[in-house]
Structure formats: structure tokens, C-alpha cells
N, C-alpha and C positions, 0 to 999 in steps of 0.2 A: 504494500500500500504506500503510495507516495504521500508526502506531507507537504503542505503549503502553509507558510507562516505569514500572517497579515498583522499589520500594526493598527493601533486604535486611531482611526482617522478622526472620529468625532470627540475623542477624549472621555468617553463615558466610563469605560473600565479603569482608565488611568485615575479618574477622580476617586473611585472607590479605593484604589490601591494607595494613593497619596493620603487620603483621609484616614485610613487604617494606620499607616506609619506615624503620622503626626499625633494621632490619639494615643499611641503607645509611648511616644516621647514625652508629651506633656503630662505631668503627674502632679497631684496635690501634695501639699506639705503635711507634716505630722501633726498630731494633736497638741494643743497648747494648754498650759495649766490654767485652771479656772479659779483656784484659791488665791487670795491676796498674798503678795510677796513683799517682804521687807528688803530682800536682796534679789536682784535680777541681773541678767546679762546685759551689758551696755551695748546698744546697737553700734555696729562699726560705722565710722565716719564715712560719709559719701565722698567719693573722689570727684575731682573736677571733670574727668572724662565720663561719658555716659556709661551707665551700667550695662555691660554687654549681655550678661546673663538675663537680666530683666527684659532687655530689648528683644532677645531671641525668643523668650517665653511669650511676650506679647505678639511678636510676629507669627509665632507658631499658632497661637489661638486665633489670630486674624485669618490665617490660612485655613484653619479648621472650619471657621464660620463660612468662608468663601466657598470651600469645597463642599460643605454641607448644602449650601444654596445651589451649587451646580448639580449635585447629585439629585436634589429634589426636583429641579426644573428641567433637567435634560431627559429627553424621551429615549427610552431604551427599546430598541427593536428586537423582539424575540424571534428567534429562528423557528419556522414552522415546518414540521415534517410532512413530506408529500404522502398522501394517503388515498389510494385509488378507491377504497370502499367509501370513504367520505365523499369523494367527488361524485360517485354514482348514487350516493344516498342509500346504501345497503349495509347490512351488518357483516362483520368478518365471518368468513367461512361459508358464505352462501353458495348454492349450487350454480352451475353454469347457466341453467335456464333462467334463474332469477337475475343473474348478471346481464344476460342478453336482453331480457325484458326491460330492465332499468336503462340499459344503453339505448334501446330504441325509443323509449319514452323521452329521454333527455335529448336525443338527436332530433326528434320532431319539435321539441321546444326551442332548441338553440341553433337549429340549422340556419345559416345566413339567408336562405331564401324564405324563411318563415318569419323573420323579424323585420322591424322597420329599419329605415336608413340610419337612425340615430343609435341603434344597437348592433349594427353590423360588425363593428370592430370588436366589441365585447363578445358578440356571438362567435366570431372567429377564434378568439382566445379560449372561450369555453369549449368549443367543439374540439380544439386541439387537445385540451386536457381530458375531455370525455373519451376521445379516441385512444389516447395514451393509457388511460385507466382501463378501458375495455381490453386493449391488447395485452396489458400486463396481467390481467386476471384470466384471460382465455388462452394465452400462449404459454406453453409449459416452461420454456426456457426463461422467458421474461418473468414469469411468476416465481420461479426458483431464485432468480437473481434478486427480486424484490424481497423475498422472505429471508435471504441470506444477508444482503447488503443494504436493504432499504431503498434500492434503486433498480428499475427494470433493465438498465443498461449495464449492470454489473458493478464491480468495485470502482469507486471514484476517488479522487484526490481528497485526502483528509486536510481540513483547514483548521489551523490553530491560531488563536488570537493572542497577541502580546499586549499587556496593559501599559504600553508606552506610545506616545505620539510618534508618527513617522518622521516628524521634524528632527528627532534626536539622531537619526541614522542618515540623514541627507548629507550630501557632500559639503555644502557650505557651512554646516554646523558641526561637522565631525572634529575639527581642531579644538573647539571649545569643550566638546564632550570628552575628548581624550585628555585634555588638561584637567577637567574635573575628576575623571577617573584616577589620573596620576596623583592629584592632590589627596583624594580620599584614601586610595589604596597604597599609595607610596609614602604618605607622610602622616596623615591624621590617624589612620587605623594602626600602623606600627607604633606610633607614639603612645596611644592609649593602651594597646596590648602590652607594650613594654613596661609602662607604668603599673598596669595591673599585675604583671608578673613580678615586678620588683616588690610591690607591696605584699603580694601573697607569700613571698619567701621571707619577708620580715615578720609577718604576723602569724599567730596561732589561729585555729579555726574560730575561736571566740573573740577575735580581733584584739588580741593582746600581743605585744612585742615578744619575740623569742627570748631576748636577753632578760626581759622582766620575769618570764616564767622560770628561766634558769636561776635567777636570783632567788625567787620565791622557793623553789625546790631545795636549793642548797641551804637556806637559812631558817626555814620554818621548822619548829619542833613541837612535839606533843605538849610538853609542859613549858609554855612560853607566856610571858606576861602581856597584858593588854598594851602597855606602853611600848614594849619591844615589837609587838605586831604593828603598831602605828608607824614606828621607825622603819620596819621592813616594808611597809606599804609605800612610804615616801621614797624608798630606794628604787622604785620602778623607773625603767628607762623612758616611759611616757613623759615624765616630768623633766627630762633633759632634751625634749624636742624643742624646735625653734620658737614656738609660741609660748612655752612655759619655762624655758631654761633660765638660769641665773644670768643677769646682766649687771655689769659694774654700776650702771646708772640706778639700779634698785637698792644699792647698799644703804644709803641714808634712810630711805623709807622702811626698809626691813629692820634696821637697828631700832628705829623709833617704835616699830610695831612689837619688837621683842620686849622692850621695856614695859609696854602696856600689858602684854600677855603675862609677864612675870608678876606684875602687881596684882592682876586679877587672880592668877593661879595661887599666889601666896595667901590671898584672903579667903577665897571660896573653894579651892581645890585641896586635895589631900597631899599633893606633891608639887614641887617647884618645877616650872618649865625650864628645860635645859636642852642643849644641843645633843643630837645622837652621838653615842660613843663608838658604835661599830661602823656606821656609814657616815663618812666625814666630807663628802663632796658638797660643793656649793649648791648644786641643783637639789640635792636631798635636803639641805638646810633650808632653802627657800620654800620647798613644798611643805616641810614640817612647820615652818612659821605660819604659812597661809592656812594650813589645816587647823592648827591650834587657835588661830584668830577666829576661825569659823566655830570651833567648839566653845570658846569663851565669849563669842558674840562681840568681839572687839571690832569697832568700826574702822575701816580702812579709808583714809582720806584720798589717797591716790586712785583716780578712776580706773586707770589701766590695770593697776595691781589688784583692785577689787574685782575687776572682770576676770583676771587670771585666777583669782581665788575660787570663783564659782566654777571655772573650768576644771581646776584641780579637784574640787569637791566631787563633781559629777564623774570625773575620770576615776577617782579613788573608789567611788561606789561600784563602778563597773569592775575594777580590779578586785574588790572584796568578793563580789558575787561570783564572778566568772574565773577568778584566779586563785586567791588564797583559800576561799571556802571549798572550792573543788578539790584542791590538794589535801586539805584537812579531812574532808569527808571520805576521800579515797583511802586514807589511812585509818578511818573509823575513830578519829580523835574527837571525843565528845566535848571536853573542856575547851580545847582550842577552837572548835567550831562554834561553841556558845559565845566565846569572846569575840569572834569575827561577826556574829550576828549582832552583838552589842555595838560594835563599831559601825555597822550599817545603820542602826538607830541613831547613833551620834551624828553621822554624816547627814542624814535626812533632816533631823530636827535642829542641828546646830547646838548641841549640848555636850558637856563633858561627862565622863563616866561617873556613876553614882549620884548624878543630879536628881533632884526631886522631880517627879513627873509633872508637878504643877507648873513648872517653868515652861512647858509647851503652850500654855494658854497666853493669848495676847494680853499685854499689860503686866505680866509677871516677869520680873527682871532679876538679875543677880543681886540687886540691892534690896528689893522688898520681899523676895521669897524667904530669906532666913527670918525676917521679922514675922511673916505670916505663920511660919512653922513654930517659932518660939512662942508667940503670943496666942495663936489660935490652935496650935497642934494640928495644922492642916498640911498634909504631905502630898496626896495623890489626887488625881481627877475623879476617880471613883469614890473616894472619900467625900469629895465636894458634892457629887451628884446624889449621895445618900442623905444629904441635909435638906431641910425645908428651905423655902425661899428666903425667909427671914434669917435663918442661920447662915445661909450662903452670903447674904449681903453683909452680915456682921463679920464673917470670917474674912471677906475681901473688902474690908472697910478702907484699906489704903488706896483702892481704885475709885475713880469717879464713876458716875452713873453710866456714862457711855462705855467706859472700859469694862465695867462690870457686866453690862449686857453682852458685849462682844465675847467676854471670857466664858459666860454661861452658854452662849450659842455654840461656841467651839467645843466646850466640854461635852455638850450633848451629842456632838458628831463623832467624838473619839470612841472607837468601839470598845465594848466591855465583853471579853470572851469568856465562855463557859464550856467546860467539858461535860456534855450531856450523858455520854455512855462510853464505856471502855469494855471490850470483850476480847478475851484470848481463848481461842478454840481450835481444835483440829476438825475440819469439816467432815462430818459423817461419824465422828466419834464423840463420846461423852467424857473422855479424859485425854490428857496430853502425855504421850509416851516418849521415851528417848529417841532422838534423831527424827522425830515426826515433823511434818510441815505444819507450822502453827500459823493461823490467820489472826491478825490483829485488826479489830474493827473499832474505829474511833469516830464518834459523832461530836462535833463542836457546833456551837451556835453563838451568834452575837446577841447578847441579852437586850441591848438597847437599839436593835435594828429597827429602822422605820417600817419595814415591811416584813412581817413574820410569816407570810404565806409563801411556801416553797413548792414549785411544781414537782409532782412525783410521777410523771409519765404522761403519755398522751392518751387520756381516757381510760387508763388502766390503774386499778387500785394497787398500790405498792405498800408492802408492810414496812412499818417504821421499826428500826432496830431497837428503839427504846421499849417497844411493846413485846419484844421477843425475849423469852426467858433463856437462861443459860443452858437449861436441860433440853430445850426444844431443838434437837439437832436437825430435824427435817426443815423447820422454818429457817434456821440459820443457813443451811445449805442452799435453799431457794434464794435467800437474800443475797448471798455471795455470787450465785450464778447469774442473777439479774442485775448485779451492781454495775457492770460495765455499760450495759445498754441504758440503764437509768442515769448514769453519770453523764453520758453524752447529751441526754435530753434536758438536763438541768444546768447547763453551762450558763453563767451569768457574768456580767461585767462588774468588777469590784469598784467601790467608790474611790475617789481621789483623796489621798491623805492630805491633811492640813499640815503644811511644812513651809512656813513663810520665809525661812532662812535658806531654803533649797531652791535654786533658781529654776530648775526644770519641773516638769510634771511628774508626779510619783503616785502610782496606784497603791492602795493599801493591800499588802500581801503578808503571808505568814509562812513560818517554817515549823513543821512537825518533826520532832526528834524522839527516838526511842533508844535508850541506852541501858546497858547492864550496870547495875549499881556497884557490884563487886569489882569488876574490871575497869569501869570507867570508859568503856568502848561503845561506840554506836553499834546497835544490832543491825540496823538497816540504814542506808543513807537518808539524810533528812528529806522530807517531801515538801516541795514548794506548793502552797495552797494559794492559787492566784485568782480564784473566783468565789471567795467567801463573801456573801452579801448578807445572808441571814443565818443559814445553817448549812453544814456540809458533812458528808460521811467520807472517811478515808479508810481504805482497806489495804493492808500490807501483809506480806508473808515472809517468814523466816524459818530456819531449821532449829528445832529444839535442841538443847544441850544433850550430850550422850549419858549424863549421870542422873540418877534419881535424886532429886533435891528440890527444895523450894527456893526460887530465884526472885530477886527484887530488881525491878526496872524503874527507870525514870522516864516518864512521858512528859515532854515539855513542848509547848506551842509558843513560839516567839514571833512578835511582829517585826517586820523589816523596816517599819516606818515610825513607830511610836515607842517611847520608853514607859515602863510601868504597866504595860498591858499583857505581859507574859503570864501564862498559867503553867503549873506543874502538878503532876499527880504521880504518886507512887503506885506501881502495879506489881502484884505478886503472881507468880506462875509456879504451880507445883507439877513436877514431872514424876509420873508414877510408872510402875512396872507394867509390862504388856499383859501380864497375867491378870491384872485387875479388869481388863476389858472383857465383855461378854464373849463367849465362844461363838465362832462362826457357825451358822447352820450347816448341817451335813448335806453334801451334794449327792443326790440320788442318781445312781448310774442306771438309767432306763434304756440303755442301748441294747436292743434285742439281737439275738443271733440271726444270721442271714438264713433265708429259706433254702431248702436243699437243692431246688432246681435253679437257684439264682447263680449269676456269674461269680459273685463274691464267695458263695459257698463252695463252688467248684475250685476256685483259686485257693481257698483255705485248705480243702481236701488235698489238692496237689502239693501244697507246701508241707502238709503233714506227711505225705508219702515220701517226699524228697528227704525230709529230716529223718524218717525211719530208715531209709536206705543208707544215709550217711552213718547212722548209729550201727547198722548191721555191718558195714564195711569196717568200722572201728573195732567191733567185737571180733570179727574174723581175723583182723590183723593182730589183735592181742593174742588170740589162740595160737596163731602161727609163731 
């Protein structure tokens, strides 16, 4: 079959192609924070030259609108298949008599001698089509060609359309097209591919620099203090990049900032701020200063340095979540992982370790918080929300009316977590035996969630784990079996965390950890709960210890955004001997003997004869 390529003369298909490409290139920006911010990233100064990126985006959208209009207004001619049955007005597969009758009837109607002068030209065209259709259906060879190739004359040239205007391949435009191809494929594409390859070799899959992960691996330890973890965090190579590295021009501002941090830390913190002892580089020192200024909420007067501080904070949060925490949980270090989760809370809220949770509320500062605690014995947000309105106003008497209203509104939105149910079970058994697969089921809820109704499936009644007793093994087994399906149906978007000292948007998420009390090791890696709105069920599995004993575990759920919201519960698990389990029911062997005339019976008889013959040979050889 010959192929014929045709270009888009009218530009119809080219409009569709160009519209598709431009729609993929133009994309929307990410979500922005909605909560009020005390600190925010400073917009970059506009240069004197036009913003090329913005201009290209606007031009792209203009082209999209223009091409959309062209697509809507341009008429598309659809190719119509030639059908002899349709021309003759009969159904497919009709007999030759019916075909001939329809042909004669149409011939009488459209014969040029039977119509007026104004219809003679049309009648000639119609008669040509009628004769061709009649010949196709009555001639054996023509009909076979039509059924095979769709044309009574046999195989035709295949036409393929290209969604490009013919102008692009004409002689007078070919130099410009070749120059464009050379620019795209000889310069732009190699440049971006090379840059992508260079960056991919520098970064891990979680977009962390390879030297940073190497530093983390070499220096992190199971028993490490929180202060040393922060120093290790500031040793990341990300803080030595061009936009964050130390510059001699920053020296004066950094020294002044160090004095402010030391004064605040000496008054309100348990330890004095000092330079790292192990990592002594200038870039490390600068990152350490900016992080501690964030923790102690020390205002930075230099605008550029304040913007770098927010970039350092957001980079540090990524390094904690995707770098240090992954290494710690891979080693099953419970204490180290817990300290890293605390650092995550410190980064989001802009507080130092062991601060009172009340300092997260607007209007509560380093100066008035100790007075509130000393005079009113008020420490946490949950303690505040358990008071009556009058007691709350009296406790926060240092705030004016506007500050008090803002503090109470924020305190209402800070989640108060509860562990509703914890169940350790071996699915299908009533006891936990050595080396068995144990299923941990944990249900958590937000006690002050605005919406307490949680969907439990699409029109299907699903059992609540709180209503199932520990002895109901069948109900527990059904719950675990249906959990995966139910979990997909109840995915929800978490609320945004209130974090005015964190420049970016941060959703409220949680970590669930389950650790052995005796060994201090994580039994399973921490689970990130990213969709907790009102309540959530988490199901985990692990292998029971091989010894018969009663074991104690720590179940902790920590927020990655708020301090003072963590909950912990001690869980006991008793491993018993397998003999305590009920015996399995005896299996009845009801396989019947084969019938005598069946093939199986004949084969069994033959095998018996062969075995007897072998025994006879053995006996005769022994006698010999």
C-alpha cells in the first residue's frame, strides 16, 4: 500500500496540536498559606528589565485564548466513507434482485432525460454514483474489492495528514525552520538536559544534596542530644549554597544578632547559646545563628538576612523530615526520632525546646508567658480551653480585649488529640503466640474537631473498632480485611496549622510511633498521618517476640506542627505458648477408593503387580 502525506492547509489540526502543547506548558502555582504570618518571605526586587518569565507566561495564555477561538470557529470537514448501499437506499447484505430493483427505480428518477434543465448537472453526478454503486454490488470482483479495501477499484493510496502548515516545508521558509531546529535541538535542549543531569547527580531522590546525606550518616547517633542534632542539621551543604552561604558583609549583622540571642537564651532558656564545637565552618555558624533567632523569636532588622532566615527554616524542615528522620527510623532509634520530631515542632512554631505550649497563641511572648505561668499557673492551651470564659479572661489579664479574642480563637483551632482505642491481636486467633504476626489497631480522634461526622463507606455500614470486643475474632478479622478499601474512601484534607513564624504553608500532620519499652527501639517505622481531620484508624503489623513474656510498649502520637499536643499511652502485650490455643478441628479424609472398572483402579492394580514382582525378584536373589 502506498502512503501519501499531506500537510494541514487550513490549519485546523495544527490549532489542536498547538493548543495541547501550550496547555501543558502553562501551569498554576502552588497553594499559598491562609493563616496570618508574622514573618514572611520578602518578594524579590523587580529588575529594570522586563520580567521574561512573566512575559512568556502571558504570551502563552494569549496564544491559548487565540487558538481556542480558532478551534471553535474553524469548520472541520469530516471525511465520509463511500457506501454503495446508502446510495441505492438499501440495507447491507440485500439480494441481487433487491439491488437491481433499487437501481432501476433510482435510474428512472435521476436519468438526465427525466429531469428539468436546472437539475441536469446534478442528475449526471447522481447517475454516475448510482451506476458505480450498482456495478460494485453486482460485479463479483468489484464487490470483493469493496469488502476488502472499501473501494471497488481495489487498494488505493493511503493518505496521512500532518498537523503542520505546508508553509513550514516550503523553500522560502526552510532556512528559518532549520535555524529554529538548530536552536532548539542544538542549544536549548542540550542545555536543559545537561543541567538536569548535573542536578540529578548532586541530589538524592528526596532532593537532598549527596554531601548532606553523607554528613548526616557519619555523625548521627542513637543517643544524641537535641542541641547536637540542631548543630548537625546546620552542617548541611544546602546552607553553603550561593543564596544562603556566609558573606563577609553579614559579619556585623550576625554579631549583633548573636548578642540578642544570648541575652534571651540566658533569661528564658535552660542553656546559653554558643557556637558549635564539632562543625566550625562559617556557613554552619551563620545557619545556626539564623535558626536560633527563629527559635527565640528575635527580630532581624536586616531585610535580606531575615529573608534568608525563612529560607533556612523551610530548608531545615525538609532536611529533618526527609533526611535525619529517615536515617533515624531506618535504625529503629526511638529516642533520636522523638527528638527530631520535637525539632520539627520548633521549626514550625518558632519556639525553643521545653517552651510552654501557651506561647503558640498570639499575644503570648517570652516576657509575659512566665508571668502568666507564675501568677495564674497556666501552662498549656488545653488547660486554657478547660476554663470558663471568665476564668480565661482572668488568666490572660495581661492581654487587651483584642489580643484576648485572637488568642481564644486560635486556641480553639489547635487540635486536642485523643487515643480512642488500642488493640493488639493476631487475626483469627484469641491469643498472641511467639513469632506470630501481630496486628496493631489504633483509633485516634480530634476531640475539638469542628466536624465529628466521618464517612464510613459508600452506602455500606462499617463496624467501628470501638464497638468490637477483644474476644470477637471474627469481627476483628472482617474489620482488618475491609480496612484498606474503607481507608481509600475516607481520605480527607487536613487543616492548615497556625504557624505565624513559619513563612510557608504547613498542613497539620502527625507521627504515630510504637516502640519497645525495654529496648528503646521502634517496633515499626513511624507512620505519617497526613489526613487526620476528625478521626482516623491506623493498622500496623509486626512479628511477635520469640519468648513467652509480657512486653511493654510505648504508643506515642506527635504533631509535626504544634508543641504540647502529643499523646502517649503504655500498651502491654502478653505472648503465650501455642498450647494455650484451641486445637484445630480434625480433617476428615473422605477420599473414596476408585471403582474397579475405572482407569485409576487399573493403574493402582498395575502398580501393585509391579511392586510384587520386584519383591519376588529380591527374594529369589536372596535365596541364590
